[in-house]
N, C-alpha and C positions, 0 to 999 in steps of 0.2 A: 250404688243406691238407685240411680235412675232406671236401671233395668227392672227393679221392683215396681216402680210407678208405671213403666211402660206396660207391664203386664196388667196392672190394676186398671188402667184407663183404656186399654185396647178395645174392650167391649163397647164403650161409649163412642170412641173415635171412629170405629169401623161401622157405626150406624145402628147399634142396638139401642133399646129404649133408654132415654136419659130424662133428667128433670125438665119439665116444661112449665114456663111461667103462666100466670093467669090469663094473659092475652094471647098466648101462643096457640097455634092450631094443634088439635089432638093428633093430627097426622104428621106432625113435624118430626123430621129425622135429621141428625147432624150429617153434614157432608163428609163422606169418607176421606181420611187423610192418607197421604203417601207415607211410606216407611221413614223417609227423611224428616217429614213434618212431625211424625209421631215420636221419633227419637228426640228431636229438639224440644217438643212439649214435655216429654218424660223428664228430660234433664232440668227443665224449668220447675216442674212440680217437685222434683227431688230437692232442688235448691231451696224452694219455699219451705219444705219440711225441715231441712237441715238448719236453716237460719230463723226458725220460729222464735218468737219472743220468749226470753227468759226473765221472769219477774222476780226481782230481788226485794223481798218484803221483810226479811229478818234484819233487825238492827238498823233500819233506815228510817229517817224522819221524812215526812212529806207524803204527798199523794202521787203515786206513780201514774203517769199518763202516757199513752202512745197513740199517735194519729198516723194512719197509713194511707198513701196514695200510690197509684200505679204510673204516674208521670214522673220520670226521673228528673226532668227539667224543673218542674214545679217543686218537688221535694228538695232539690239542691238549692233552689232559691230560698225556700223557707228555712233551710238549715244554715244558710249563709256560706255555703261552699262555692257558690257562683252568684253573679248578679245579673239581673235582667237588663238587656240593652235598652228596652223601652222604658222611658221615665215614668210613664203612667203605671206600668206593672210594678216597677221598683217601689213606687210610692205605696202601692197596696201591700207589697211585701214588708216594707218598713213598718206599716201600721199593724200588720199581723204580728211581727216580731215584738212590737211594743205591747200588744195584747198578751203575748206569751210571758213577757217579763212582768207584766202587771199581775197575772195569775200566779206566777211564781212567788212574787212578793206577798200577795194577798192570801194565798192558800197554800203556799209552799209546794207548788206543783213541781215534780221531778220526773226525769225519764224513767223508763221501767227498770233500768239497771245502770250501774256505774259504767261510764264510757259509752253509753248508747245515746241516741238522739230522741227528742220529743217527737219529731216528724221523721218517718221512715218510708223509703221506697220499697215497693214489692211488685212482683210481676202481676199482670192483669188477671192471670188465672186464679189468684188468691183474692181478687177484688170483685167477684161476680155479683155479690149482693148489691154493692153500691152501683155497679154498672147497670144492673137490672132496674134500680131506682131511676137512673137517668132515662131509661127507655120508657118507664111508666110515666114520667113527667112529660115526655114528648108525645105520649099517647093521650095526654089530657088528665092523667091521674095525679094531680098536685095535692099534696097533703103533708102534714107533720103530726106525728104521734109522740106525745110526751108522757112518759110514765116515771116521773121523778120520785113519786112516793114509794119508798122502799121500806116503810115502817112495818109491813107484815114480816119482813125478814128480820127486823129488830126483835120482834116477838119470838122469832125462831132462833134467836141468839146469834145472828149473823150481822155483819156490817160491810159496807162497800170499801174494800181496801185499795182498789185501783180502778182505772178506767181505760178502755180502748175504743178507738173509732176508726172508720174507714170512709173515704170520700171519693167521688168521681164526677166527671163532667163529660158530656158528649154532644156532638153536633151532627145533625142529619137533615134531610129534606123536611122532616116533621117539625124541626125547631132545635132549640138549644136547651138541654136538660141537665139538671144537677141532682145529686143525691148523696146522702150520708147516713150513717147509723152510729149509735153510741151504746156501749155496754158497760155495766159495772161488774167488777170482779168481787164476789162475796167470800168472806172468810168467817170462821167462828169467832165470836167476840171473846169467848174464854179460850184464847189461843194457847194458854199455858197448859190446858188440859188435853191438847191435841198433839200427838207426836209429829215431829217435822215431816216424817215420811208420809204421814196421812193427810197433810195439808193440801187440799185441792181447791183451787179457785173455781167457783161456780159463777159463770158469766150469765147475766140476765140483761135483756134489752131495757134501755131507759129512754131512747129517742131514735126516731127514724123519720127522714124527710125526703120528699120528692118534689122538686119545683122547677119551673122554667124561668129563664131570663130573656132579655131582648133577643129576638131572632137574628139580629145582625151581629151578635156576639161571636167571638172566636172560641175555639175549644180551650184556649188558655184562660179566657174570661170565665168559661164554665168551671174549669178546675179551681180557679181562685175563688169564685163565688161559693163553690161547694165547701172548700176548706174554711173560708171566712165564716159562713153560716154555721158550720160544724163547731168552730171554736166558740162562737157566741152561745151555742146550745150547751157546750161543755161548761161554760161559766155558770149558766143557769143550773145545770145538774149538780155541780159541786157546791154552789151556794145553798141549794136545797138540802144537800147532804149535811152541810155544817149545821143548819138549823134543826134538822130532824134527828141526827145521831149524837151531836156534841153540844147541845144546848140544854 
């Protein structure tokens, strides 16, 4: 599988035109990669493809949610598979877990599939959008966009069946930036009229944020601040969902 991705990304990695963000130079070109680096990257991208999220929406109660970060340490703390040695960080983790449990009880939030986790680690290559938001924050572009009103989709006979989000934090000489985004996965309301093979989730943006924290903060602080603010936004999104579609 990774040979397929090696072929697909070779053009970009060897210096051919690639996506350039709004603040990047038009003359920007990626640094050429060695064959060893290219092979490693290809394997990571293939792994990302192979373990992409499987949404189980048939016969399950609750609202499926998945939040992804590219820090394995942070995601393992959030999932409870390891504990932070720093008491300050562990206190924040405990508070985050309490929020997850509250949302689970209040709105019946569940992982995307049986046996999966609410919080998941993924390689940074899959997290470029959130990473870019941290750079925008450090460049002074701090903002939050909230598009909670999905009522136009209700008129189109669709409803938000699940949610996904990604977060990131970064530190550089410019400062400490955080970013996250949230999307709603839409399905037809009259689901019984749609064959299972034709059921396709349509993901639409509902929230995006780019913000800075204290410049003396560590990258761990940045990652935690990003996921904490992301979860607060998730609560707002789902609260609005309940009032718009189920009241």
